[in-house]
PyMOL CGO cylinders between C-alpha atoms (Angstrom):
from pymol import cmd
from pymol.cgo import CYLINDER

trace = [
    CYLINDER, -26.30, 29.85, -31.20, -24.55, 31.91, -28.59, 0.3, 1, 1, 1, 1, 1, 1,
    CYLINDER, -24.55, 31.91, -28.59, -23.43, 30.88, -25.12, 0.3, 1, 1, 1, 1, 1, 1,
    CYLINDER, -23.43, 30.88, -25.12, -24.10, 33.35, -22.37, 0.3, 1, 1, 1, 1, 1, 1,
    CYLINDER, -24.10, 33.35, -22.37, -21.26, 34.93, -20.42, 0.3, 1, 1, 1, 1, 1, 1,
    CYLINDER, -21.26, 34.93, -20.42, -22.53, 33.26, -17.24, 0.3, 1, 1, 1, 1, 1, 1,
    CYLINDER, -22.53, 33.26, -17.24, -22.34, 29.83, -18.88, 0.3, 1, 1, 1, 1, 1, 1,
    CYLINDER, -22.34, 29.83, -18.88, -18.86, 30.56, -20.26, 0.3, 1, 1, 1, 1, 1, 1,
    CYLINDER, -18.86, 30.56, -20.26, -17.55, 31.59, -16.85, 0.3, 1, 1, 1, 1, 1, 1,
    CYLINDER, -17.55, 31.59, -16.85, -19.09, 28.47, -15.29, 0.3, 1, 1, 1, 1, 1, 1,
    CYLINDER, -19.09, 28.47, -15.29, -17.40, 26.25, -17.86, 0.3, 1, 1, 1, 1, 1, 1,
    CYLINDER, -17.40, 26.25, -17.86, -14.09, 28.03, -17.34, 0.3, 1, 1, 1, 1, 1, 1,
    CYLINDER, -14.09, 28.03, -17.34, -14.40, 27.58, -13.56, 0.3, 1, 1, 1, 1, 1, 1,
    CYLINDER, -14.40, 27.58, -13.56, -15.13, 23.89, -14.02, 0.3, 1, 1, 1, 1, 1, 1,
    CYLINDER, -15.13, 23.89, -14.02, -12.14, 23.48, -16.35, 0.3, 1, 1, 1, 1, 1, 1,
    CYLINDER, -12.14, 23.48, -16.35, -9.81, 25.25, -13.90, 0.3, 1, 1, 1, 1, 1, 1,
    CYLINDER, -9.81, 25.25, -13.90, -11.09, 23.14, -11.00, 0.3, 1, 1, 1, 1, 1, 1,
    CYLINDER, -11.09, 23.14, -11.00, -10.47, 19.96, -12.98, 0.3, 1, 1, 1, 1, 1, 1,
    CYLINDER, -10.47, 19.96, -12.98, -6.97, 21.13, -13.86, 0.3, 1, 1, 1, 1, 1, 1,
    CYLINDER, -6.97, 21.13, -13.86, -6.19, 21.93, -10.22, 0.3, 1, 1, 1, 1, 1, 1,
    CYLINDER, -6.19, 21.93, -10.22, -7.44, 18.53, -9.04, 0.3, 1, 1, 1, 1, 1, 1,
    CYLINDER, -7.44, 18.53, -9.04, -5.37, 16.79, -11.73, 0.3, 1, 1, 1, 1, 1, 1,
    CYLINDER, -5.37, 16.79, -11.73, -2.25, 18.68, -10.72, 0.3, 1, 1, 1, 1, 1, 1,
    CYLINDER, -2.25, 18.68, -10.72, -2.79, 17.87, -7.03, 0.3, 1, 1, 1, 1, 1, 1,
    CYLINDER, -2.79, 17.87, -7.03, -3.28, 14.19, -7.88, 0.3, 1, 1, 1, 1, 1, 1,
    CYLINDER, -3.28, 14.19, -7.88, 0.04, 14.09, -9.76, 0.3, 1, 1, 1, 1, 1, 1,
    CYLINDER, 0.04, 14.09, -9.76, 2.09, 15.68, -6.97, 0.3, 1, 1, 1, 1, 1, 1,
    CYLINDER, 2.09, 15.68, -6.97, 5.01, 13.71, -5.52, 0.3, 1, 1, 1, 1, 1, 1,
    CYLINDER, 5.01, 13.71, -5.52, 4.30, 11.98, -2.24, 0.3, 1, 1, 1, 1, 1, 1,
    CYLINDER, 4.30, 11.98, -2.24, 6.59, 10.69, 0.50, 0.3, 1, 1, 1, 1, 1, 1,
    CYLINDER, 6.59, 10.69, 0.50, 6.02, 7.09, 1.54, 0.3, 1, 1, 1, 1, 1, 1,
    CYLINDER, 6.02, 7.09, 1.54, 7.37, 6.04, 4.92, 0.3, 1, 1, 1, 1, 1, 1,
    CYLINDER, 7.37, 6.04, 4.92, 7.41, 2.67, 6.59, 0.3, 1, 1, 1, 1, 1, 1,
    CYLINDER, 7.41, 2.67, 6.59, 9.23, 0.07, 8.65, 0.3, 1, 1, 1, 1, 1, 1,
    CYLINDER, 9.23, 0.07, 8.65, 10.14, -3.37, 7.40, 0.3, 1, 1, 1, 1, 1, 1,
    CYLINDER, 10.14, -3.37, 7.40, 10.24, -6.17, 9.94, 0.3, 1, 1, 1, 1, 1, 1,
    CYLINDER, 10.24, -6.17, 9.94, 10.34, -9.95, 10.00, 0.3, 1, 1, 1, 1, 1, 1,
    CYLINDER, 10.34, -9.95, 10.00, 8.31, -11.86, 12.57, 0.3, 1, 1, 1, 1, 1, 1,
    CYLINDER, 8.31, -11.86, 12.57, 11.22, -13.96, 13.80, 0.3, 1, 1, 1, 1, 1, 1,
    CYLINDER, 11.22, -13.96, 13.80, 14.00, -11.33, 13.52, 0.3, 1, 1, 1, 1, 1, 1,
    CYLINDER, 14.00, -11.33, 13.52, 12.47, -7.88, 14.06, 0.3, 1, 1, 1, 1, 1, 1,
    CYLINDER, 12.47, -7.88, 14.06, 13.51, -4.79, 12.05, 0.3, 1, 1, 1, 1, 1, 1,
    CYLINDER, 13.51, -4.79, 12.05, 15.35, -5.47, 8.79, 0.3, 1, 1, 1, 1, 1, 1,
    CYLINDER, 15.35, -5.47, 8.79, 18.15, -3.03, 7.95, 0.3, 1, 1, 1, 1, 1, 1,
    CYLINDER, 18.15, -3.03, 7.95, 19.51, -2.92, 4.40, 0.3, 1, 1, 1, 1, 1, 1,
    CYLINDER, 19.51, -2.92, 4.40, 16.31, -3.69, 2.50, 0.3, 1, 1, 1, 1, 1, 1,
    CYLINDER, 16.31, -3.69, 2.50, 16.33, -2.03, -0.94, 0.3, 1, 1, 1, 1, 1, 1,
    CYLINDER, 16.33, -2.03, -0.94, 13.21, -0.18, -2.03, 0.3, 1, 1, 1, 1, 1, 1,
    CYLINDER, 13.21, -0.18, -2.03, 13.08, 0.85, -5.70, 0.3, 1, 1, 1, 1, 1, 1,
    CYLINDER, 13.08, 0.85, -5.70, 10.35, 2.64, -7.66, 0.3, 1, 1, 1, 1, 1, 1,
    CYLINDER, 10.35, 2.64, -7.66, 9.53, 0.17, -10.41, 0.3, 1, 1, 1, 1, 1, 1,
    CYLINDER, 9.53, 0.17, -10.41, 10.82, 1.25, -13.83, 0.3, 1, 1, 1, 1, 1, 1,
    CYLINDER, 10.82, 1.25, -13.83, 13.30, 3.76, -12.36, 0.3, 1, 1, 1, 1, 1, 1,
    CYLINDER, 13.30, 3.76, -12.36, 16.66, 3.82, -10.65, 0.3, 1, 1, 1, 1, 1, 1,
    CYLINDER, 16.66, 3.82, -10.65, 15.24, 5.90, -7.78, 0.3, 1, 1, 1, 1, 1, 1,
    CYLINDER, 15.24, 5.90, -7.78, 15.26, 4.13, -4.45, 0.3, 1, 1, 1, 1, 1, 1,
    CYLINDER, 15.26, 4.13, -4.45, 16.01, 3.99, -0.75, 0.3, 1, 1, 1, 1, 1, 1,
    CYLINDER, 16.01, 3.99, -0.75, 17.47, 1.58, 1.81, 0.3, 1, 1, 1, 1, 1, 1,
    CYLINDER, 17.47, 1.58, 1.81, 16.08, 0.79, 5.25, 0.3, 1, 1, 1, 1, 1, 1,
    CYLINDER, 16.08, 0.79, 5.25, 18.03, 2.07, 8.24, 0.3, 1, 1, 1, 1, 1, 1,
    CYLINDER, 18.03, 2.07, 8.24, 19.20, 0.09, 11.26, 0.3, 1, 1, 1, 1, 1, 1,
    CYLINDER, 19.20, 0.09, 11.26, 15.69, 0.14, 12.75, 0.3, 1, 1, 1, 1, 1, 1,
    CYLINDER, 15.69, 0.14, 12.75, 14.10, -1.00, 9.46, 0.3, 1, 1, 1, 1, 1, 1,
    CYLINDER, 14.10, -1.00, 9.46, 12.58, 2.39, 8.67, 0.3, 1, 1, 1, 1, 1, 1,
    CYLINDER, 12.58, 2.39, 8.67, 12.63, 4.15, 5.31, 0.3, 1, 1, 1, 1, 1, 1,
    CYLINDER, 12.63, 4.15, 5.31, 11.12, 7.06, 3.40, 0.3, 1, 1, 1, 1, 1, 1,
    CYLINDER, 11.12, 7.06, 3.40, 11.00, 7.54, -0.33, 0.3, 1, 1, 1, 1, 1, 1,
    CYLINDER, 11.00, 7.54, -0.33, 9.43, 10.21, -2.53, 0.3, 1, 1, 1, 1, 1, 1,
    CYLINDER, 9.43, 10.21, -2.53, 7.25, 8.73, -5.26, 0.3, 1, 1, 1, 1, 1, 1,
    CYLINDER, 7.25, 8.73, -5.26, 5.97, 10.60, -8.33, 0.3, 1, 1, 1, 1, 1, 1,
    CYLINDER, 5.97, 10.60, -8.33, 2.31, 9.82, -7.70, 0.3, 1, 1, 1, 1, 1, 1,
    CYLINDER, 2.31, 9.82, -7.70, -0.24, 7.36, -6.33, 0.3, 1, 1, 1, 1, 1, 1,
    CYLINDER, -0.24, 7.36, -6.33, 0.29, 4.84, -9.13, 0.3, 1, 1, 1, 1, 1, 1,
    CYLINDER, 0.29, 4.84, -9.13, 3.98, 4.29, -8.32, 0.3, 1, 1, 1, 1, 1, 1,
    CYLINDER, 3.98, 4.29, -8.32, 4.89, 0.67, -7.54, 0.3, 1, 1, 1, 1, 1, 1,
    CYLINDER, 4.89, 0.67, -7.54, 7.55, -0.03, -4.93, 0.3, 1, 1, 1, 1, 1, 1,
    CYLINDER, 7.55, -0.03, -4.93, 9.73, -3.12, -5.27, 0.3, 1, 1, 1, 1, 1, 1,
    CYLINDER, 9.73, -3.12, -5.27, 11.40, -4.47, -2.14, 0.3, 1, 1, 1, 1, 1, 1,
    CYLINDER, 11.40, -4.47, -2.14, 14.47, -6.72, -2.15, 0.3, 1, 1, 1, 1, 1, 1,
    CYLINDER, 14.47, -6.72, -2.15, 16.69, -8.07, 0.59, 0.3, 1, 1, 1, 1, 1, 1,
    CYLINDER, 16.69, -8.07, 0.59, 19.82, -10.14, 0.42, 0.3, 1, 1, 1, 1, 1, 1,
    CYLINDER, 19.82, -10.14, 0.42, 21.01, -11.68, 3.65, 0.3, 1, 1, 1, 1, 1, 1,
    CYLINDER, 21.01, -11.68, 3.65, 24.44, -13.12, 4.26, 0.3, 1, 1, 1, 1, 1, 1,
    CYLINDER, 24.44, -13.12, 4.26, 23.15, -15.00, 7.25, 0.3, 1, 1, 1, 1, 1, 1,
    CYLINDER, 23.15, -15.00, 7.25, 22.51, -18.71, 7.07, 0.3, 1, 1, 1, 1, 1, 1,
    CYLINDER, 22.51, -18.71, 7.07, 19.54, -20.12, 8.90, 0.3, 1, 1, 1, 1, 1, 1,
    CYLINDER, 19.54, -20.12, 8.90, 19.31, -23.71, 9.95, 0.3, 1, 1, 1, 1, 1, 1,
    CYLINDER, 19.31, -23.71, 9.95, 16.04, -25.44, 10.72, 0.3, 1, 1, 1, 1, 1, 1,
    CYLINDER, 16.04, -25.44, 10.72, 15.34, -25.97, 14.41, 0.3, 1, 1, 1, 1, 1, 1,
]
cmd.load_cgo(trace, "trace")
């Protein structure tokens, strides 16, 4: 049983296309955003960490951040510690 040259080149093209799509899917991406609170506005100093790593970012004075993640399945964990005390109104 022999496979024709045309069929072999078609299979090779399909394999290369699949490889290219897989590589594009795994490319790092930059995630940007702004963290705000309804009653306060922008939140500076919020920590954003990629789950399972030590890679992270911190929001700026206007609550904005950007972080490069390794792919679309990355999970971001947000944490914020405030030294302000709030009293009920």
